[in-house]
Phi, psi and omega in degrees: 000125180266177185297326180296320178293321178298315179295317180299311179297321178298316179296319179298316179296316181296317179296320178297315179297315178297322178296315179295316179296318178296319178296318178296320179295316179297317179299314180297317179297317180294318180299318178296315178298317181297317179298316180293321179295319179294319178296317180297318178295316178296321179297318178297319179294314179298315179300317178296318178297319179297315178298318180295318179296322179297323181278320190251355181095335177197163175204152180211144175203150174248123182204169182278130177239141172286167172300117189201177174236129173255117182227156179212136176218129183067244175234030179244118181256135181232139170241113188239137170246184180296335186248342182203168181223136171251133181247133180228155175273141175254135179288347181234157175292149181203160178205090177208163181208106185238128176258131180237145173278159180295147178134192181273129181226153171262121182247129178237134173245142178231142176233139176204134179049049176062028176230141182252134174233165184226151170220131180238129178238000000 
């Protein structure tokens, strides 16, 4: 094996390693973006359900939720995952803390006497 072959093999190995590292970086970046997008979509849905329950007395929807916690204290509603949290204002006082596994869930909000409650199935 001469020096040219050694250089050629070294370059091939280096390019392969760089390709694998680049692919891992792109995958990680996409996964992070996807998680944030899913959380934002779920937060928008939860916020809409809360507003609808405040106006109509109740609201219900079935939608995909990431593994998360839906909590509310005072008039501050939070949807939290392992990596981020979205905070929303609630038009009604509330006090609950519900942990959900990832997947499709039916979420119901009820309002009565200026208080908001939740049920997740």
